[in-house]
N, C-alpha and C positions, 0 to 999 in steps of 0.2 A: 332486543333492548330498544329503547333507552330506559335508564333508571333516572328519575328526576327527584332530587332532594331539595326540599324547600326548608331553609332555616329562617325563622322569623322571631322578632323581638316580642316578648310576652305582652307588651303594652298595645299590640295591635289586635289582640283577640276581641277586645270590646268593639272594634269597628270593622273587622274583616272576618267573613265566614271562611275559615281555612278549608273546610270540606268542599265548599263551592269553588274555592280557588284551585284545589287539587283537581276537581272535575274539569274546570276550564282549561287547565294546562293539559290534562289527559286528552281532551277533545282536540286541542291544537296539535298535539303530537300525533293523534290518530289520523289527522288529515295530511300527514306527510308520508309520501310514498316510501321514503327511506327507512321508516320506522314500522316494523311489523307490529300489528295491533296486539297480538298475544304477548309481546315482550315489554309493553309499556307498563311502567310502575311509577306512580307519583306518591310521594309521602311528604308530610310536613312535620317538622320538629320545632317545638317551642324552645326558645332560648330565654331563660329566666334572668341571667346575669349579663348585663349589657352596659358598656360605657362607649359613648360615641360623640362625635362633634365637640360641642362646648361643654359636654357633661350634663346638659339638661335632660331630664328623664322623659321629656315630651317626644324626643326623637325616636323613631322606630326604623326598622329595616326588614327587608325581605331579600334573601340571597338564594338564588335558584342555581342549582348545579345539575348539569346533565352529563351522566356517564354513558358513553356510547361505545359499543364494540368497534374496534378499529376496522379500517378498510374502506370507509366511505371517503370520497373525494372532498377536498377542502371546500369547494363551492357548495356541495350538498350540505355539509356541516354548517357553513355560514348561513345558508338559507334557513336551515332548521332552527338554529339558535336565534336568528332574527325574528322568525315567525313566532317562536315560543315566547321570546321576550316581549314582543308586541302584544301577545295575549295577556301576559302579566301586566303590562302597562295599562291596557284597556280595562282589565278587571279592577285594578287598583285606582283608576282615575277618580272615582267618587270619594274614596278615602283621602286621596292626596289633595283634594280640593280644600280640606279642612285640617289636615295633619301633616307633620314633618316626617316624611318617609323617604328612605333611600332604597332604591331598587338596584340589584345587580344580578348578573347571570354569567355563567361560564360553562363551556362544553369541554369535556375531557375524553380522550380515547382510553379504552380499556384494552390491555394486552390480552388477546383471546387465549394465548397459551397459559396465562397465569390466572384465568378466571373461568373455572369449570361451571357449567350450567346443566340443570336437569329439571324437568317439570312436565306436567300433563295438562297445562292450561288449554292448549289447543284442542285437546280431546273433549273439553267441556264447553267449547264455544260453538254457537250455532253454525257459523260458516267455516270453522276450523282454521282460520288464518291468524 
């Protein structure tokens, strides 16, 4: 793991390449020792119905949620969410120069006993990690 979910307001599609954002977040996560590369998943979900702030449709948002299997120390999790959020801020800086955009992030632990996993991704990676 981690699984990164990005929810974003539909009005950002005209100014933000969401595929490139997913890749930027994946790269940031891949540079963290605490995250095994084979377990990284980043997905973006467009939110069509949004009401925020003063109700003006010009406002947009990106909410990044990181779900992480339990067991990592708090300092490791804090470093990870800080670095991933920094990657989001860096990526979004050009759009935020001209648009009203709110960014947020949250990391949550997943109870391993209640979250079965199975896959063969490692079998299909060149280095197997």
